[in-house]
C-alpha positions as CSV (number, residue, x, y, z in Angstrom):
1,M,0.0,0.0,0.0
2,S,1.8,3.1,-1.2
3,L,2.2,5.7,-3.9
4,K,5.1,4.5,-6.1
5,I,6.9,6.6,-8.7
6,K,9.1,4.5,-10.9
7,N,11.5,5.8,-13.6
8,L,9.5,8.9,-14.2
9,S,11.0,11.0,-17.0
10,V,9.0,14.0,-18.1
11,S,9.4,16.8,-20.7
12,L,7.6,20.1,-21.3
13,G,7.7,20.9,-25.0
14,E,11.2,20.0,-26.3
15,K,12.8,20.2,-22.9
16,Q,13.3,17.2,-20.7
17,I,12.9,18.2,-17.1
18,L,12.6,15.0,-15.0
19,K,15.0,12.2,-15.4
20,D,14.1,8.7,-14.1
21,I,12.6,9.8,-10.8
22,S,11.8,6.9,-8.4
23,L,10.1,7.4,-5.0
24,E,7.8,5.6,-2.7
25,I,5.4,7.4,-0.4
26,K,3.8,5.1,2.2
27,P,0.5,6.0,4.0
28,G,0.9,8.1,7.1
29,T,4.3,9.5,6.1
30,I,5.5,13.0,5.2
31,H,8.0,13.4,2.4
32,A,9.6,16.8,1.7
33,I,11.0,17.5,-1.8
34,M,13.4,20.4,-1.8
35,G,15.5,22.0,-4.5
36,P,16.6,25.2,-6.2
37,N,14.5,27.1,-8.7
38,G,14.1,25.3,-12.0
39,S,15.0,21.9,-10.6
40,G,11.7,20.2,-11.6
41,K,9.7,20.2,-8.3
42,S,6.5,21.7,-9.7
43,T,6.9,19.6,-12.9
44,L,6.9,16.5,-10.6
45,A,3.7,17.7,-9.0
46,Q,2.0,18.4,-12.3
47,A,3.1,15.1,-13.9
48,L,1.9,13.1,-10.9
49,M,-1.6,14.7,-11.2
50,G,-1.7,14.1,-15.0
51,N,-1.3,17.6,-16.5
52,P,-1.4,16.8,-20.2
53,N,1.2,19.5,-21.0
54,Y,3.8,17.3,-19.3
55,K,4.8,14.4,-21.5
56,I,6.0,11.1,-20.1
57,Q,9.1,10.1,-22.0
58,N,10.2,6.8,-20.6
59,P,7.8,3.9,-21.6
60,K,8.9,2.1,-18.4
61,S,7.6,5.0,-16.2
62,K,5.0,4.1,-13.7
63,I,2.8,5.9,-11.2
64,Q,1.1,3.4,-8.9
65,I,-1.5,3.9,-6.2
66,N,-1.7,0.7,-4.1
67,N,-0.2,-1.3,-7.0
68,K,-2.6,0.1,-9.6
69,N,-0.7,1.9,-12.4
70,I,-2.5,5.2,-13.1
71,I,0.0,6.7,-15.5
72,N,-2.5,6.7,-18.3
73,Y,-5.3,8.1,-16.2
74,G,-6.6,11.6,-16.5
75,P,-6.5,14.1,-13.6
76,D,-10.1,13.3,-12.7
77,E,-9.5,9.6,-12.5
78,R,-6.3,10.1,-10.5
79,A,-8.3,12.2,-8.0
80,R,-10.9,9.5,-7.7
81,E,-8.1,7.0,-7.0
82,G,-7.1,9.2,-4.0
83,L,-4.5,11.6,-5.4
84,F,-4.7,15.3,-4.5
85,L,-2.7,18.3,-5.6
86,A,-2.7,21.7,-3.9
87,F,-1.7,24.2,-6.6
88,Q,1.2,26.6,-6.3
89,N,-0.9,29.4,-7.9
90,P,-4.6,28.6,-7.3
91,T,-7.0,29.8,-9.9
92,A,-9.8,32.2,-9.1
93,I,-13.3,31.1,-10.2
94,P,-15.7,34.1,-10.1
95,G,-19.3,33.3,-9.3
96,V,-18.6,29.9,-7.8
97,S,-18.5,29.9,-4.0
98,V,-16.0,28.0,-2.0
99,A,-18.8,26.0,-0.2
100,N,-20.6,25.1,-3.4
101,L,-17.5,24.0,-5.2
102,L,-16.2,21.9,-2.3
103,K,-19.6,20.3,-1.9
104,T,-19.8,19.3,-5.5
105,A,-16.2,18.1,-5.7
106,Y,-16.8,16.0,-2.5
107,Q,-20.0,14.5,-4.0
108,L,-18.2,13.6,-7.3
109,V,-15.2,12.1,-5.6
110,K,-17.3,10.0,-3.2
111,S,-20.0,9.1,-5.6
112,K,-20.7,5.6,-6.7
113,N,-22.8,6.8,-9.6
114,K,-21.1,5.6,-12.8
115,E,-22.5,8.5,-14.8
116,S,-20.4,11.0,-12.7
117,R,-17.2,9.0,-12.5
118,H,-15.6,11.0,-15.2
119,K,-16.2,14.4,-13.5
120,V,-14.0,15.5,-10.7
121,G,-11.8,18.4,-11.7
122,I,-12.5,22.0,-10.8
123,R,-14.0,22.8,-14.2
124,D,-16.1,19.6,-14.1
125,A,-17.2,20.4,-10.6
126,V,-18.3,23.8,-11.7
127,N,-20.3,22.4,-14.6
128,A,-21.8,19.7,-12.5
129,H,-22.8,21.9,-9.6
130,S,-26.1,23.3,-11.1
131,S,-27.4,19.9,-12.3
132,Q,-26.6,18.2,-9.0
133,T,-28.2,21.0,-7.0
134,A,-31.3,20.7,-9.1
135,S,-31.6,16.9,-8.7
136,G,-30.7,16.9,-5.0
137,H,-28.3,14.0,-5.6
138,N,-25.9,13.6,-2.7
139,P,-24.1,10.2,-2.5
140,A,-22.1,10.9,0.6
141,L,-23.5,13.4,3.1
142,S,-26.7,15.4,3.4
143,V,-26.3,19.1,2.7
144,W,-26.7,19.8,6.4
145,Q,-24.0,17.3,7.4
146,F,-21.6,18.5,4.7
147,N,-22.0,22.1,5.8
148,E,-21.4,21.2,9.4
149,M,-18.2,19.3,8.5
150,L,-17.0,22.1,6.2
151,V,-17.5,24.8,8.8
152,E,-15.7,22.7,11.4
153,K,-12.7,22.1,9.1
154,A,-12.6,25.7,8.0
155,K,-12.5,26.8,11.7
156,K,-9.4,24.6,12.3
157,L,-7.7,26.6,9.6
158,G,-8.8,30.0,10.8
159,I,-11.0,30.5,7.8
160,P,-14.0,32.7,8.7
161,Q,-17.4,31.2,7.8
162,E,-18.3,34.1,5.5
163,F,-15.3,33.2,3.3
164,L,-17.0,30.0,2.4
165,R,-19.7,32.1,0.6
166,R,-17.3,34.0,-1.5
167,S,-16.1,33.1,-5.0
168,L,-13.2,30.7,-4.9
169,N,-9.9,32.5,-4.7
170,E,-11.4,35.8,-6.0
171,A,-9.9,38.8,-4.1
172,F,-8.3,36.4,-1.6
173,S,-4.7,37.1,-0.3
174,G,-1.9,34.6,-1.1
175,G,-2.1,33.2,2.4
176,E,-5.9,32.8,2.2
177,K,-5.6,31.0,-1.1
178,K,-3.2,28.5,0.5
179,K,-5.5,27.9,3.4
180,L,-8.3,27.2,1.0
181,E,-6.1,24.6,-0.8
182,M,-5.5,23.0,2.6
183,L,-9.2,23.1,3.3
184,Q,-9.9,21.2,0.1
185,A,-7.5,18.5,1.2
186,L,-9.1,18.1,4.6
187,V,-12.6,17.9,3.0
188,L,-11.7,15.5,0.1
189,E,-9.7,13.2,2.4
190,P,-7.2,11.9,-0.3
191,K,-5.0,8.9,0.1
192,Y,-2.0,10.8,-1.0
193,A,-1.7,14.6,-1.0
194,I,0.9,16.8,-2.8
195,F,1.4,20.4,-1.6
196,D,3.3,22.5,-4.1
197,E,4.8,25.4,-2.1
198,I,1.9,25.5,0.4
199,D,4.0,27.8,2.6
200,T,4.3,30.6,0.1
201,G,2.6,33.8,1.4
202,L,1.9,32.5,4.9
203,D,2.8,34.4,8.0
204,V,4.2,32.4,10.9
205,D,0.8,31.9,12.6
206,A,-0.8,30.7,9.4
207,L,2.2,28.5,8.7
208,K,1.7,26.7,12.1
209,I,-2.0,26.2,11.3
210,V,-1.3,24.7,7.9
211,A,1.5,22.5,9.3
212,K,-0.9,21.3,12.0
213,A,-3.4,20.3,9.2
214,I,-0.7,18.4,7.4
215,D,0.0,16.5,10.6
216,E,-3.7,15.8,10.9
217,L,-3.8,14.4,7.4
218,K,-0.8,12.2,8.3
219,K,-2.6,10.8,11.3
220,T,-5.5,9.8,9.2
221,G,-3.1,7.7,7.1
222,C,-2.7,10.1,4.2
223,G,0.7,10.0,2.5
224,V,1.9,13.6,2.2
225,V,4.4,15.2,-0.2
226,V,5.5,18.8,0.7
227,I,7.3,20.6,-2.1
228,T,9.2,23.6,-0.7
229,H,12.4,25.7,-1.1
230,Y,12.8,26.3,2.6
231,Q,12.9,24.5,5.9
232,R,10.4,26.8,7.7
233,I,7.3,24.7,7.2
234,L,9.3,21.6,8.0
235,K,10.0,22.9,11.4
236,F,6.3,22.5,12.2
237,A,5.3,19.6,9.9
238,K,8.3,17.4,10.5
239,P,9.1,15.2,7.5
240,D,9.9,11.5,7.8
241,F,12.0,11.8,4.6
242,V,13.6,14.7,2.7
243,H,14.6,14.4,-1.0
244,I,16.8,16.9,-2.8
245,L,15.9,17.4,-6.5
246,V,18.5,19.1,-8.7
247,K,18.4,19.3,-12.5
248,G,15.6,16.8,-12.7
249,K,17.2,14.2,-10.6
250,I,16.9,13.0,-6.9
251,V,20.5,13.6,-5.8
252,A,20.1,12.9,-2.0
253,S,17.5,11.4,0.3
254,D,17.6,11.2,4.1
255,G,15.6,12.0,7.2
256,G,14.5,15.4,8.5
257,K,18.1,16.5,9.3
258,L,18.8,16.9,5.5
259,A,16.5,19.9,5.5
260,Q,18.6,21.5,8.2
261,T,21.7,20.9,6.0
262,V,20.0,22.8,3.2
263,E,19.1,25.6,5.6
264,K,22.7,26.0,6.6
265,S,24.5,25.4,3.3
266,G,22.0,25.7,0.5
267,Y,22.1,23.5,-2.6
268,K,25.5,24.4,-3.8
269,K,27.2,21.1,-3.2
270,W,24.6,19.2,-5.2
271,S,24.3,21.8,-8.0
272,E,28.0,21.8,-8.8
273,N,28.0,18.0,-9.5
């Protein structure tokens, strides 16, 4: 039972970015991926989630969730298998409230209805919202139960209840957007969650709150990948493993102390090789 990445080589346009990346993320563990700008960290996140702009080069590449190879799955199918990505730069969706989008996404991820199995992305959730609202279809929780759960999880992140009625990410600060990404993870309960620079734009108090939520996910058995430049979030959400990604390759892996080495010395010793 794990998320396994095997020989993952990825290109964007004509440029190869990732070169035979292999990792295993077990349930209930936190992995930090660190590296300098341009090393391929965000490319790894996008490739894992199935962004079609990122092309898999190696025919032997595999992305497995609990021994099921999902490398040919679309982003929606990967989400339904339990994979979640918090975006580095979340998109604003005017006219679609945080609460309504999360409710629809939750319904679609949890649904056993075969007709809705292909819909799970943000765009699909937006399109599906009006029809599901009209039909009253709710395969997981009642509207009342869902709203109670949503308000409770938002409170843990310090998100005011009135924010849930606002359009997703519209006129939100950078820190507020990152908290909303974390809220999505807590609501959707993925098996494996990838956080791409979730610490960007957070003050120290918000950083502690988000780190506490990451630890909460870990305790539920979620395998967590935290992509970051710096150690600061790792002081609060302590990783079980740290991996250094340089020039598209994993050049070092160790425990949490590796992040402290980066904090003191930077990436120079790996970048020069």
